[in-house]
C-alpha positions in Angstrom: 0.0 0.0 0.0 2.1 2.9 -1.3 0.7 6.2 -0.3 -0.4 8.8 -2.8 0.6 12.2 -1.5 -1.5 15.3 -2.2 0.4 18.6 -2.0 -1.1 22.1 -1.5 0.7 25.4 -1.0 -1.0 27.6 1.5 0.4 31.1 2.2 3.7 30.1 0.6 4.0 26.9 2.7 4.0 23.5 1.1 1.6 21.1 2.9 1.6 17.3 2.2 -1.5 15.1 2.9 -0.9 11.4 3.3 -3.6 8.8 3.8 -3.3 5.2 5.1 -5.8 2.5 5.6 -4.9 0.6 8.7 -7.8 -1.8 8.3 -6.4 -3.2 5.1 -2.9 -3.4 6.6 -0.3 -0.7 6.7 3.3 -1.1 7.9 5.5 1.2 9.8 7.9 1.0 6.8 5.1 2.4 4.5 4.3 5.2 6.9 8.0 6.1 7.3 8.6 6.0 3.5 5.5 8.2 2.8 6.6 10.9 5.3 10.2 10.7 4.0 8.9 11.2 0.5 6.9 14.3 1.6 10.0 15.7 3.3 12.1 15.1 0.2 9.5 17.1 -1.8 10.1 20.0 0.7 6.7 19.8 2.4 6.9 21.8 5.6 3.7 20.6 7.1 2.8 16.9 6.9 -0.7 15.8 7.7 -1.3 12.1 8.0 -4.8 10.6 7.9 -5.5 7.1 9.1 -8.6 5.0 8.4 -8.5 3.0 11.5 -10.1 1.9 14.8 -13.0 -0.2 16.0 -16.5 0.9 14.9 -18.4 2.6 17.8 -15.5 2.3 20.2 -15.0 5.7 22.0 -11.4 5.0 22.8 -8.5 4.3 20.4 -7.2 0.8 20.1 -3.5 0.2 20.9 -2.7 -0.1 17.2 -4.1 3.4 16.7 -1.9 4.8 19.4 1.2 3.0 18.1 0.8 4.1 14.5 -0.2 7.7 15.4 2.8 8.1 17.6 5.0 6.5 15.1 3.8 8.9 12.4 4.6 11.8 14.7 8.1 10.3 15.5 8.7 10.1 11.7 7.9 13.8 11.2 4.1 14.1 10.8 2.9 17.5 11.9 -0.6 16.3 12.6 -2.4 12.9 12.6 -6.2 12.7 11.9 -8.2 9.5 12.3 -11.5 8.3 11.1 -13.6 5.2 10.8 -15.1 4.4 14.2 -18.2 6.5 13.3 -17.9 8.0 16.8 -15.7 10.6 18.5 -12.4 9.5 20.0 -10.1 11.8 22.0 -7.0 13.9 21.2 -3.5 13.2 22.3 -0.6 15.6 22.4 2.6 13.6 21.6 6.0 15.1 21.3 4.4 18.5 20.8 2.2 17.3 18.0 -1.5 16.3 17.9 -3.2 13.0 17.2 -6.9 13.2 16.7 -8.0 9.6 16.9 -11.5 10.0 15.4 -13.4 13.0 14.1 -16.7 11.0 14.2 -19.1 11.2 11.3 -19.0 14.7 9.9 -20.8 13.9 6.7 -22.1 10.3 6.5 -24.7 9.0 4.0 -24.5 5.4 5.1 -27.1 5.6 7.9 -30.4 7.5 7.8 -30.5 7.8 11.6 -27.1 7.0 13.3 -27.4 6.4 17.0 -24.5 8.8 17.7 -24.5 11.9 15.6 -21.7 13.7 17.5 -18.6 14.8 15.5 -16.0 17.5 15.5 -14.0 19.9 13.4 -10.3 20.1 14.4 -8.5 23.3 13.8 -4.8 23.9 14.1 -2.7 26.9 13.2 0.8 26.1 12.2 3.7 28.6 12.5 6.3 27.9 9.9 9.8 29.5 9.8 11.7 28.2 6.8 11.0 24.5 6.9 10.6 24.4 10.7 7.1 23.9 12.0 6.8 25.3 15.6 5.3 23.1 18.2 2.4 25.0 19.7 -1.1 24.7 21.2 -2.8 26.8 18.6 -5.5 24.1 18.3 -9.3 24.0 18.8 -12.0 21.5 18.3 -15.5 22.5 17.4 -18.3 20.2 18.6 -20.8 19.4 15.8 -23.6 17.1 14.9 -23.8 15.1 11.7 -27.5 16.2 11.4 -29.5 19.3 11.9 -32.2 17.2 13.5 -31.9 14.7 16.4 -34.3 12.0 15.2 -32.9 11.5 11.7 -29.9 12.2 9.5 -30.6 15.3 7.4 -27.1 15.1 5.9 -26.6 18.7 7.0 -23.9 18.9 9.7 -24.3 21.7 12.2 -22.1 23.3 14.8 -23.3 22.4 18.3 -24.4 25.1 20.7 -25.4 25.4 24.3 -26.0 22.2 26.2 -25.3 20.1 23.2 -21.9 21.7 22.8 -21.2 21.2 26.5 -22.2 17.6 26.3 -20.0 16.8 23.2 -17.1 18.8 24.6 -17.3 16.6 27.7 -17.4 13.4 25.6 -14.2 14.5 23.8 -12.5 15.5 27.0 -13.4 12.2 28.7 -11.9 10.2 25.9 -8.8 12.5 25.8 -8.4 12.0 29.6 -8.5 8.2 29.2 -5.8 8.3 26.5 -3.5 10.1 28.8 -3.8 7.5 31.6 
């Protein structure tokens, strides 16, 4: 499974996007090679996305932690995960972030998913030359996959009020358990 890398230049900074499917088998060697290729192409910011995890499990499996941390150790600037269809927490590792599962932001496979919680993850990177500063300029925004609670309207919305507080708490709970 060789990775295809998408590149985009944002405000003069080259960003690489790599994606891996852990469910169909990915090796550490493939991850390392992909990140090395992105660095060789002079990407300053390297974002690695993993399709991984156990469906409807709110906490990352050990393989997710191992691969996410490995990607950071190889030079990833950010790791984003998806597949469990539910939110999982966020880990800061070596000054970088691993977002284990964003949940379903836009999902057409279920007309009324039991758990409609999801999030947007935002990070501002500060780049000097090819050096990406380690910082805490991150935020997550609690959302729902649907604008209605009893069905999937396929119209994601930003959560507000009690719903935002509830979703924020769920993300924090998973994040706290990862740190243990």
